[in-house]
N, CA, C and O of each residue as an XYZ file, in Angstrom:
672
protein
N      97.833    384.911    -13.976
C      98.386    384.962    -15.142
C      97.601    386.041    -16.162
O      98.015    386.538    -17.210
N      96.537    386.191    -15.591
C      95.350    386.822    -16.693
C      96.062    388.320    -16.650
O      96.214    388.913    -17.718
N      96.498    388.929    -15.401
C      96.989    389.771    -15.304
C      98.215    390.389    -15.788
O      98.461    391.589    -15.669
N      98.935    389.576    -16.309
C      99.947    389.771    -17.294
C     100.009    390.222    -18.521
O      99.236    389.575    -19.228
N     100.731    391.265    -19.267
C     100.157    391.807    -20.509
C     100.745    390.749    -21.279
O     101.615    389.930    -20.984
N     100.063    390.946    -22.367
C     100.203    389.783    -23.702
C     101.820    390.037    -24.039
O     102.664    389.143    -24.102
N     102.036    391.345    -24.224
C     103.646    391.232    -24.766
C     104.542    390.773    -23.766
O     105.646    390.300    -24.032
N     104.061    390.913    -22.555
C     105.379    390.437    -21.576
C     105.751    389.111    -21.459
O     106.803    388.578    -21.104
N     104.161    388.473    -22.005
C     104.442    386.846    -22.319
C     104.961    386.380    -23.352
O     105.562    385.306    -23.327
N     104.836    387.039    -24.347
C     105.271    387.010    -25.735
C     106.712    387.363    -25.489
O     107.446    386.570    -26.080
N     107.412    388.349    -24.769
C     108.758    388.511    -24.700
C     109.540    387.435    -23.820
O     110.704    387.147    -24.100
N     109.013    386.974    -22.979
C     109.193    385.683    -22.069
C     109.542    384.543    -22.747
O     110.579    383.917    -22.526
N     108.636    384.221    -23.644
C     108.531    383.065    -24.714
C     109.641    383.224    -25.300
O     110.568    382.445    -25.080
N     109.768    384.358    -26.237
C     110.763    384.542    -26.998
C     112.122    384.545    -26.604
O     113.040    384.080    -27.279
N     112.244    385.163    -25.323
C     113.540    385.118    -24.475
C     114.177    383.834    -24.392
O     115.303    383.530    -24.785
N     113.333    383.137    -23.843
C     113.343    381.526    -23.348
C     113.764    380.836    -24.974
O     114.855    380.335    -25.246
N     112.889    380.937    -25.678
C     112.899    380.237    -27.148
C     114.535    380.515    -27.644
O     115.300    379.581    -27.885
N     114.970    382.130    -27.765
C     116.199    382.237    -28.157
C     117.482    381.385    -27.246
O     118.484    380.756    -27.585
N     116.819    381.763    -25.862
C     118.314    381.097    -25.053
C     118.334    379.416    -25.068
O     119.247    378.643    -24.780
N     117.153    379.199    -25.457
C     117.472    377.525    -25.518
C     117.839    377.241    -26.583
O     118.557    376.242    -26.567
N     117.650    377.744    -27.719
C     118.197    377.511    -29.624
C     119.652    377.787    -29.101
O     120.386    376.805    -29.211
N     120.327    379.089    -28.468
C     121.608    379.034    -28.729
C     122.189    377.837    -27.542
O     123.104    377.143    -27.985
N     121.858    377.601    -26.442
C     122.445    376.600    -25.755
C     122.349    375.245    -26.604
O     123.334    374.525    -26.772
N     121.127    374.968    -27.107
C     121.283    373.316    -27.645
C     122.352    373.589    -29.020
O     122.972    372.601    -29.413
N     122.558    374.851    -29.710
C     123.277    374.789    -30.537
C     124.723    374.868    -29.820
O     125.473    374.045    -30.344
N     125.194    375.415    -29.047
C     126.159    375.455    -28.295
C     126.736    374.114    -27.832
O     127.843    373.594    -27.967
N     125.509    373.708    -27.193
C     126.334    372.322    -26.682
C     126.165    371.275    -27.343
O     126.646    370.295    -26.774
N     125.326    370.906    -29.029
C     125.438    370.210    -29.922
C     126.939    370.376    -30.771
O     127.283    369.343    -31.346
N     127.837    371.520    -30.908
C     128.688    371.479    -31.480
C     130.284    370.646    -31.032
O     130.867    370.760    -29.954
N     130.568    370.101    -31.817
C     131.671    369.129    -31.427
C     132.774    370.129    -31.750
O     132.816    371.313    -32.085
N     133.866    368.913    -31.449
C     135.220    369.479    -31.666
C     135.736    369.497    -33.312
O     135.680    368.521    -34.059
N     136.123    370.520    -33.586
C     136.694    370.634    -35.092
C     138.237    370.313    -34.840
O     138.764    370.359    -33.728
N     138.976    369.936    -36.192
C     140.073    369.584    -36.075
C     141.021    370.347    -35.668
O     142.035    369.838    -35.189
N     140.851    372.028    -35.803
C     141.370    373.079    -35.741
C     141.471    373.575    -34.182
O     142.214    374.416    -33.674
N     140.321    372.639    -33.534
C     140.245    373.137    -31.644
C     141.574    373.172    -31.211
O     142.385    372.313    -31.556
N     141.877    374.198    -30.407
C     142.889    374.189    -29.745
C     142.989    373.292    -28.612
O     141.885    372.854    -28.288
N     144.009    372.852    -27.861
C     144.059    371.551    -27.234
C     144.898    371.994    -26.036
O     146.065    371.944    -26.425
N     144.867    372.370    -24.872
C     145.785    372.395    -23.882
C     146.691    371.128    -23.693
O     146.509    369.990    -23.260
N     147.918    371.943    -24.294
C     149.259    370.936    -24.002
C     150.332    371.469    -23.525
O     150.578    372.621    -23.167
N     151.089    370.312    -23.559
C     152.514    370.669    -22.723
C     153.426    371.517    -23.832
O     153.055    371.803    -24.971
N     154.402    371.771    -23.370
C     155.456    372.344    -24.412
C     156.129    371.363    -25.713
O     156.765    371.701    -26.711
N     155.671    369.970    -25.205
C     156.021    369.091    -26.319
C     154.924    368.698    -27.285
O     155.098    367.873    -28.182
N     153.746    369.351    -27.049
C     152.775    369.154    -27.779
C     152.052    367.881    -27.497
O     151.682    367.155    -28.420
N     151.805    367.541    -26.017
C     151.317    366.355    -25.337
C     150.203    366.626    -24.852
O     150.232    367.261    -23.798
N     148.940    366.282    -25.384
C     147.769    366.837    -24.762
C     147.334    366.106    -23.406
O     147.447    364.891    -23.244
N     146.925    366.819    -22.641
C     146.479    366.359    -21.275
C     147.547    365.721    -20.399
O     147.340    364.776    -19.638
N     148.743    366.353    -20.592
C     150.043    366.048    -19.885
C     150.267    364.533    -20.220
O     150.923    364.001    -19.324
N     149.940    363.708    -21.190
C     150.211    362.250    -21.576
C     149.094    361.624    -20.820
O     149.143    360.395    -20.878
N     148.219    362.045    -20.209
C     147.221    360.949    -19.528
C     146.074    360.730    -20.873
O     145.636    361.536    -21.694
N     145.851    359.381    -20.686
C     144.844    358.649    -21.606
C     143.619    359.044    -21.158
O     143.171    358.962    -20.014
N     142.708    359.820    -22.922
C     141.487    360.289    -22.092
C     140.614    359.296    -22.292
O     139.519    359.620    -21.832
N     140.609    357.977    -22.886
C     139.893    357.154    -22.991
C     139.502    356.064    -21.578
O     138.466    355.530    -21.182
N     140.827    356.088    -21.146
C     140.723    355.589    -19.743
C     139.476    356.421    -18.210
O     138.828    355.892    -17.307
N     139.644    357.605    -18.557
C     138.561    358.485    -17.855
C     137.211    357.536    -18.049
O     136.457    357.253    -17.118
N     137.050    357.126    -19.329
C     135.682    356.380    -19.691
C     135.461    355.133    -19.672
O     134.313    354.699    -19.586
N     136.640    354.266    -19.758
C     136.698    352.914    -19.571
C     137.097    352.357    -18.150
O     136.659    351.283    -17.735
N     138.002    353.201    -17.395
C     138.573    352.840    -16.168
C     138.201    353.644    -15.156
O     138.303    353.223    -14.004
N     137.663    355.056    -15.440
C     137.267    355.971    -14.639
C     138.008    356.269    -13.700
O     137.604    356.591    -12.583
N     139.410    356.180    -14.115
C     140.253    356.822    -13.458
C     141.504    357.598    -14.378
O     141.522    357.571    -15.608
N     142.314    358.139    -13.714
C     143.146    358.996    -15.085
C     144.622    357.907    -14.926
O     145.194    357.587    -13.885
N     144.909    357.563    -16.164
C     145.860    356.762    -16.374
C     146.657    357.091    -17.690
O     146.278    357.324    -18.838
N     147.838    357.028    -17.131
C     148.902    357.761    -17.524
C     149.209    356.752    -19.090
O     149.002    355.539    -19.076
N     149.688    357.440    -20.294
C     149.685    356.934    -21.196
C     150.839    356.532    -21.706
O     151.772    356.961    -21.028
N     151.264    355.732    -22.835
C     152.547    355.474    -23.157
C     152.711    355.847    -24.476
O     151.937    355.640    -25.410
N     153.608    356.323    -24.482
C     154.374    357.032    -25.756
C     154.274    356.080    -27.023
O     154.002    356.582    -28.113
N     154.455    354.937    -26.918
C     153.999    353.785    -27.793
C     152.948    353.857    -28.659
O     153.002    353.568    -29.854
N     151.849    354.298    -27.971
C     150.528    354.376    -28.384
C     149.815    355.761    -28.216
O     149.084    356.246    -27.352
N     150.441    356.282    -29.654
C     150.125    357.966    -29.596
C     149.220    357.966    -30.960
O     149.197    357.036    -31.766
N     148.444    359.246    -31.072
C     147.826    359.568    -32.373
C     147.713    361.391    -32.137
O     147.367    362.026    -31.141
N     148.057    361.748    -33.181
C     147.744    362.957    -33.497
C     146.585    363.654    -33.684
O     145.886    363.352    -34.651
N     146.242    364.539    -32.936
C     144.368    365.267    -33.554
C     144.686    366.373    -32.985
O     145.500    366.564    -32.081
N     143.722    367.434    -33.787
C     143.540    368.739    -33.170
C     144.998    369.390    -32.976
O     144.965    370.063    -31.945
N     146.195    369.438    -33.550
C     147.023    369.862    -33.013
C     148.069    369.483    -32.370
O     149.178    370.017    -32.381
N     147.557    368.088    -31.513
C     148.472    367.691    -30.176
C     148.537    366.205    -30.500
O     147.948    365.544    -31.356
N     149.306    365.916    -29.693
C     150.047    364.162    -29.540
C     149.029    363.931    -28.434
O     148.772    364.821    -27.623
N     148.344    362.516    -28.396
C     147.634    362.089    -27.632
C     148.208    360.755    -27.053
O     148.201    359.824    -27.859
N     148.665    360.507    -25.909
C     149.031    359.226    -25.462
C     147.740    358.177    -25.039
O     146.719    358.689    -24.579
N     147.820    356.760    -25.203
C     147.216    355.712    -24.565
C     147.737    354.847    -23.574
O     148.926    355.046    -23.326
N     147.252    354.055    -23.017
C     147.437    352.990    -22.125
C     147.480    351.928    -23.086
O     148.325    351.116    -22.710
N     147.074    351.660    -23.900
C     146.769    350.256    -24.948
C     146.471    350.704    -26.214
O     145.906    351.798    -26.243
N     146.676    350.205    -27.198
C     146.370    349.952    -28.559
C     144.949    349.943    -28.428
O     144.555    350.849    -29.162
N     143.989    349.403    -27.885
C     142.720    349.023    -27.978
C     142.436    350.880    -27.363
O     141.804    351.572    -28.162
N     142.720    351.315    -26.536
C     142.229    352.618    -26.164
C     142.741    353.643    -27.371
O     141.901    354.343    -27.938
N     144.005    353.704    -27.709
C     144.055    354.315    -28.900
C     143.185    354.351    -29.934
O     142.726    355.402    -30.381
N     142.904    353.172    -30.380
C     142.346    352.919    -31.662
C     140.590    353.454    -31.437
O     139.795    353.676    -32.350
N     140.312    353.569    -29.873
C     138.969    354.114    -29.644
C     138.794    355.386    -30.000
O     137.967    356.073    -30.601
N     139.748    355.491    -29.488
C     139.936    357.505    -29.648
C     139.956    358.026    -31.121
O     139.399    359.025    -31.575
N     140.885    356.920    -31.877
C     141.309    357.314    -33.136
C     139.850    357.319    -34.125
O     139.623    358.076    -35.069
N     139.028    356.310    -33.622
C     137.684    356.111    -34.563
C     136.647    357.025    -34.038
O     135.588    357.089    -34.662
N     136.823    357.809    -32.873
C     135.922    359.029    -32.336
C     136.824    359.894    -31.583
O     137.231    359.445    -30.511
N     137.121    360.785    -31.865
C     137.995    361.627    -30.692
C     137.146    362.296    -30.357
O     137.332    362.259    -29.140
N     136.079    363.086    -30.537
C     135.162    363.867    -29.986
C     134.523    363.245    -29.144
O     133.838    363.896    -28.355
N     134.545    362.183    -29.081
C     133.705    361.314    -27.733
C     134.557    361.124    -26.665
O     134.111    360.571    -25.659
N     135.852    361.531    -26.714
C     136.466    361.295    -25.432
C     137.623    362.488    -25.201
O     138.404    362.443    -24.250
N     137.628    363.400    -26.050
C     138.254    364.695    -25.505
C     138.056    365.564    -24.654
O     137.010    366.182    -24.849
N     138.688    365.904    -23.694
C     138.063    366.809    -22.838
C     137.757    368.149    -23.167
O     138.583    368.989    -23.523
N     136.125    368.375    -22.992
C     135.351    369.700    -23.083
C     136.259    370.857    -23.402
O     137.380    370.411    -23.158
N     136.374    371.947    -23.764
C     137.103    373.252    -23.716
C     138.414    372.973    -24.046
O     139.201    373.749    -23.504
N     138.948    372.089    -24.785
C     139.862    371.690    -25.158
C     141.083    371.393    -24.312
O     142.265    371.506    -24.636
N     140.400    370.868    -22.807
C     141.127    370.943    -21.824
C     141.593    371.710    -20.885
O     142.407    371.436    -20.003
N     140.925    372.898    -21.156
C     141.004    374.061    -20.110
C     140.043    373.936    -19.377
O     139.138    373.173    -19.714
N     139.979    374.660    -18.163
C     139.340    374.741    -16.931
C     137.847    375.290    -17.426
O     137.597    376.392    -17.914
N     137.202    374.517    -17.235
C     135.295    374.743    -17.554
C     135.010    376.316    -16.480
O     134.233    377.121    -16.993
N     135.403    376.578    -15.560
C     134.851    377.472    -14.419
C     135.413    378.787    -15.213
O     134.659    379.738    -15.417
N     136.739    378.796    -15.638
C     137.332    379.767    -16.076
C     136.710    380.294    -17.205
O     136.331    381.460    -17.317
N     136.599    379.307    -18.140
C     136.120    379.587    -19.690
C     134.509    380.540    -19.350
O     134.098    381.534    -19.950
N     133.880    379.812    -18.210
C     132.703    380.933    -17.858
C     132.880    382.029    -17.294
O     132.131    382.998    -17.170
N     134.201    381.786    -16.855
C     134.500    383.584    -16.615
C     135.048    384.295    -17.284
O     135.524    385.355    -16.876
N     135.144    383.716    -18.982
C     135.883    384.413    -19.981
C     137.231    384.411    -20.264
O     137.681    385.068    -21.203
N     138.005    383.650    -19.454
C     139.363    383.281    -19.968
C     139.502    381.646    -19.876
O     138.604    380.804    -19.874
N     141.146    381.449    -19.789
C     141.640    380.355    -20.039
C     142.318    380.090    -18.662
O     142.862    380.955    -17.976
N     142.217    378.901    -18.390
C     143.228    378.393    -17.255
C     143.827    376.783    -17.693
O     143.294    376.093    -18.562
N     144.796    376.454    -17.054
C     145.335    375.341    -17.074
C     144.760    374.073    -16.045
O     144.244    374.326    -14.957
N     144.913    372.840    -16.508
C     144.058    371.961    -15.572
C     145.211    371.054    -15.229
O     146.298    371.172    -15.796
N     144.954    370.059    -14.210
C     145.572    369.108    -13.455
C     144.511    367.678    -14.092
O     143.332    367.510    -13.782
N     145.236    366.884    -14.924
C     144.585    365.627    -15.782
C     144.159    364.711    -14.543
O     143.612    363.639    -14.803
N     144.383    365.077    -13.188
C     143.749    364.293    -12.059
C     142.552    364.328    -11.305
O     141.806    363.662    -10.587
N     142.788    365.723    -11.962
C     141.283    365.968    -11.291
C     140.264    366.432    -12.651
O     140.401    367.214    -13.591
N     139.225    365.530    -12.209
C     138.366    365.782    -13.337
C     136.661    365.339    -12.970
O     136.158    365.000    -11.899
N     136.166    365.475    -14.083
C     134.619    365.271    -13.876
C     133.960    364.694    -15.051
O     134.411    365.031    -16.146
N     133.049    363.946    -15.015
C     132.238    363.250    -15.804
C     130.971    363.724    -15.594
O     130.465    363.660    -14.474
N     130.355    364.226    -16.602
C     128.657    364.728    -16.710
C     128.318    364.500    -18.275
O     128.889    364.917    -19.283
N     127.044    363.587    -18.085
C     126.408    363.731    -19.685
C     127.078    362.980    -20.336
O     126.622    362.907    -21.477
N     128.312    362.115    -20.128
C     129.044    361.259    -20.765
C     130.447    362.382    -21.627
O     131.123    362.032    -22.595
N     130.523    363.552    -20.984
C     131.396    364.039    -21.380
C     132.572    364.560    -19.997
O     132.393    364.625    -18.781
N     133.648    364.832    -20.769
C     135.053    364.713    -19.903
C     135.477    366.181    -19.729
O     135.569    366.848    -20.760
N     135.759    366.790    -18.496
C     135.864    368.057    -17.854
C     136.966    367.550    -17.150
O     136.898    366.527    -16.468
N     138.255    368.412    -17.326
C     139.383    368.478    -16.347
C     139.319    369.884    -15.653
O     138.751    370.853    -16.158
N     139.952    369.892    -14.458
C     139.898    370.951    -13.647
C     141.102    371.623    -12.954
O     141.971    370.846    -12.556
N     141.266    372.752    -12.777
C     142.671    373.105    -12.274
C     142.854    372.407    -10.528
O     143.908    371.884    -10.167
N     141.720    372.527     -9.686
C     141.741    372.230     -8.387
C     140.472    371.504     -8.128
O     139.610    371.307     -8.985
N     140.414    371.124     -6.906
C     138.863    370.483     -6.014
C     137.999    371.701     -5.961
O     136.790    371.487     -6.053
N     138.362    372.840     -5.841
C     137.458    373.712     -5.367
C     136.789    374.310     -7.107
O     135.590    374.452     -7.343
N     137.532    374.484     -7.770
C     136.705    374.168     -9.271
C     136.212    373.453     -9.664
O     135.357    373.828    -10.466
N     136.311    372.184     -9.480
C     135.536    371.158     -9.798
C     134.311    371.090     -9.034
O     133.282    370.702     -9.587
N     134.319    371.482     -7.629
C     133.098    371.462     -7.036
C     132.074    372.483     -7.402
O     130.868    372.242     -7.353
N     132.564    373.595     -7.759
C     131.794    374.597     -8.320
C     131.247    374.299     -9.428
O     130.042    374.550     -9.473
N     131.817    373.742    -10.565
C     131.444    373.216    -11.350
C     130.281    372.260    -11.571
O     129.303    372.475    -12.287
N     130.537    371.154    -10.838
C     129.406    370.549    -10.621
C     128.681    370.930     -9.908
O     127.642    370.325    -10.174
N     128.457    371.758     -8.896
C     127.281    372.022     -8.200
C     126.076    373.104     -8.802
O     124.898    373.288     -8.497
N     127.196    373.848    -10.033
C     125.987    374.713    -10.825
C     126.174    374.298    -12.513
O     126.065    375.123    -13.419
N     126.437    373.026    -12.683
C     126.650    372.360    -13.763
C     125.985    373.138    -15.201
O     126.524    373.732    -16.135
N     124.317    372.761    -14.818
C     123.612    373.196    -16.001
C     124.040    374.949    -16.431
O     124.405    375.247    -17.568
N     123.931    375.826    -15.464
C     124.215    377.034    -15.493
C     125.633    377.009    -16.288
O     125.837    377.339    -17.456
N     126.453    376.576    -15.426
C     127.783    376.769    -15.908
C     127.844    376.137    -17.378
O     128.469    376.886    -18.129
N     127.458    375.176    -17.900
C     127.788    374.641    -18.787
C     127.034    375.459    -20.095
O     127.627    375.497    -21.174
N     125.939    375.991    -19.965
C     125.565    376.872    -20.705
C     126.305    378.223    -20.864
O     126.059    378.834    -21.904
N     127.096    378.731    -20.068
C     127.772    380.003    -20.082
C     129.164    379.567    -20.708
O     129.897    380.207    -21.462
N     129.308    378.375    -20.212
C     131.052    377.820    -20.816
C     130.854    377.665    -22.290
O     131.628    378.227    -23.064
N     129.786    376.883    -22.752
C     129.412    376.634    -24.070
C     129.363    377.986    -24.772
O     129.845    378.041    -25.904
N     128.852    379.050    -24.246
C     128.850    380.315    -24.946
C     129.873    381.056    -25.307
O     129.927    381.795    -26.290
N     131.051    380.776    -24.163
C     132.164    381.524    -24.394
C     133.134    381.106    -25.167
O     133.912    381.803    -25.817
N     133.077    379.767    -25.082
C     134.115    378.602    -25.815
C     134.628    379.171    -27.239
O     135.815    379.178    -27.567
N     133.782    379.551    -27.873
C     134.108    379.938    -29.380
C     134.994    381.094    -29.173
O     136.120    380.619    -29.321
N     135.109    382.305    -28.921
C     135.299    383.385    -28.558
C     136.866    383.087    -27.955
O     137.883    383.568    -28.455
N     136.842    382.472    -27.145
C     138.038    382.291    -26.198
C     138.857    381.074    -27.021
O     140.078    381.195    -27.117
N     138.454    380.360    -27.383
C     139.211    379.449    -28.772
C     139.781    380.133    -29.591
O     140.891    379.795    -30.002
N     139.123    381.331    -30.055
C     139.337    381.907    -31.159
C     140.707    382.972    -30.788
O     141.648    383.232    -31.538
N     140.500    383.406    -29.575
C     141.787    384.354    -29.033
C     142.977    383.484    -28.894
O     144.104    383.920    -29.126
N     142.742    382.180    -28.495
C     144.053    381.177    -27.957
C     144.593    380.876    -29.221
O     145.819    380.981    -29.274
N     144.023    380.533    -30.247
C     144.133    380.349    -31.803
C     145.050    381.150    -32.279
O     146.009    380.765    -32.949
N     144.790    382.449    -31.929
C     145.319    383.527    -32.688
C     146.410    384.047    -31.569
O     147.157    384.990    -31.834
N     146.438    383.604    -30.740
C     148.086    384.206    -29.829
C     148.942    382.852    -30.154
O     150.161    383.021    -30.206
N     148.449    381.523    -30.380
C     149.158    380.575    -30.677
C     149.860    380.831    -32.489
O     150.928    380.398    -32.921
N     149.159    381.390    -32.984
C     149.415    381.676    -34.188
C     150.803    382.655    -34.646
O     151.622    382.707    -35.563
N     150.489    383.350    -33.414
C     151.495    384.948    -33.513
C     152.813    384.317    -32.800
O     153.812    385.030    -32.708
N     152.825    383.223    -32.383
C     154.244    382.453    -31.398
C     154.729    381.580    -32.630
O     155.819    381.009    -32.627
N     154.127    381.542    -33.336
C     154.497    380.038    -34.259
C     155.830    380.719    -35.677
O     156.305    379.939    -36.503
């Protein structure tokens, strides 16, 4: 280590500090009320599945139209009034990451729809996937993928919001 020039060590430490700071910043960002959520033509988020059930029952459960909440421009359905109330109290805790879009495609710089029956949970966060292959890839390379997706999501979200505003 004595043979490495001091400037190279400084540059390496600086790069790690900047990348670590950016990763922390992006992973600590919560959804905003104007976040774009992947929904169907009727504005129903995640095809009507209950986002709380992934956490409480560890499975995809279809929501009931009787238990519905509007949040972030979409309508969310729940299997019970208890789940609806849990979500209403803290939607950021239960909403799927990246607006419910496929996280592997977010890493690659674009958006892709998902299947709410194919999902994963890491670090207390819900991720929806397009198919079993993208889910496996996401989990296999989770840390690197999450850093890249967190960095890409603000730009992709802005593009999707712009497209949505043009179609209204």
